[in-house]
N, C-alpha and C positions, 0 to 999 in steps of 0.2 A: 509520548509515553515510551519512546524508544530507549531512553536512558534508564527506565525502570526495569527493563527486561534484559538481563545479561545472558546471551545465548552463545553456544559454541558455533552455531550456524549463522553468525552475523554476515550481512552482505553490505559491503561498502564499495560502491563504484564511484571513483573520484577522477574527474577529468579536468582539463583546462576550461571547459565550457560549463561545467556544473557537476552535480552529484546526485546519486540515488542511494538511499540507505534503508536498511530494514533487516529482516531476519527470517529464518524458517524455524517454526516451533511446532511441537506436537500439539494436537487439538486439546489435550488435557493439561497444557502448561499452566501452572497455578497463577502466575502473574498476569498472563494474557487473559485468563478467565476473570480474574479479579478486576482488571482494568475495564473489560467490557461490561461486567455487571455494575461497577461503580458509576460508569458513565451512561449506561443505557438501561440498566435493570436486566431482568431476564427476558431477552428478546429472541427473535428468530435468528439473530446473528450467531448466538451460541449453538443453537440447534443445527444451523446450516454448517458451521465449522465442524461440528461433531461427525459429520458425514465423511470427513477426510482425515487420514492419519497425520499428515503433515501440512501445515498452512504457511504460506509465504505472507509476510506482512510488510507492505511498503510504508515506511514511516516518513520519508521525505524525498521529494523529487524537486530539484532546483536547477534552473538554467540561468546563467549570468545574463543580465539585462541586455547587453549588446549582442547576445547570441539568440535571443528569443525570436520566435516567428519564423525559424528556418527549418523546422522539423526535427531539431536535435533532441527535444524532449521526448518525442516518439521513439527515437533510437535508444536513448538512455533508459526509458521505460522498458523497451523490448529487451535490452541487455539485462535489466534487473529481473524480469520475468523468466528469461532463459536461465539465469543463474539460480534463481529460487527453485525452478523445476529440476535443474541438475542436482540440487541439494535435497531433492525428495518432495518438494511441495506439489500438491495436486491442484491447489488453487492459490490465488493471491488476493488478499483483501487490503483495503485501505480505509482510513477514516478521512472523509472529505473535509478539508479545512476551508470552509467558506469564509471565515473571518480574515484570512490572509489576503492582503491586497494583491490584485492581479493587474497585468497590463491592460490598457484600454481595449475594450470589446472582447476580452478573453474571459470565457466562462469555463471554470475549472471542471465542472461536472460534464460539460459537453466534450471536453478534451478526453476524459477517461471513457465516456460512452463511445466515442469514436475509436478508441483502442480496444473495445470489446468488453469493457467492464459493464456491469449492470448494478442497479440499486438493489440493496437488500431490504428486508422488512423495514428497518430504520433507515431513512433516506440519507443519513450521514455516513453510512457504510456502503462501500461498493465491493464487488467481487468479480474476478475473472476466472472462469473455469478452464 
């Protein structure tokens, strides 16, 4: 849904090994609220986001195949979180894309849990405080 929301506070970290993209949005940003409601209905995701003025949203984290398994995804994610917080985000959320194919034995949710994210009420969404 990244392409649906045009923000001044876009975050694009692009390196030779991969990229992290997303944005920082106010908790009342119309397109963000519409997207959450359309995909999840009125859930705890909205009420949780309402607690914070600015929210970082990670839309895509990608590491080139020949660089995977070296801890570089952790570094790129850390850079994204640092940038989002520098732009005013109090939390970072993400929609867990379990349909996307992953490397052998790689469990996407375990990766984010190990980086301090927790599941929200709807298990497709994760948040890091």
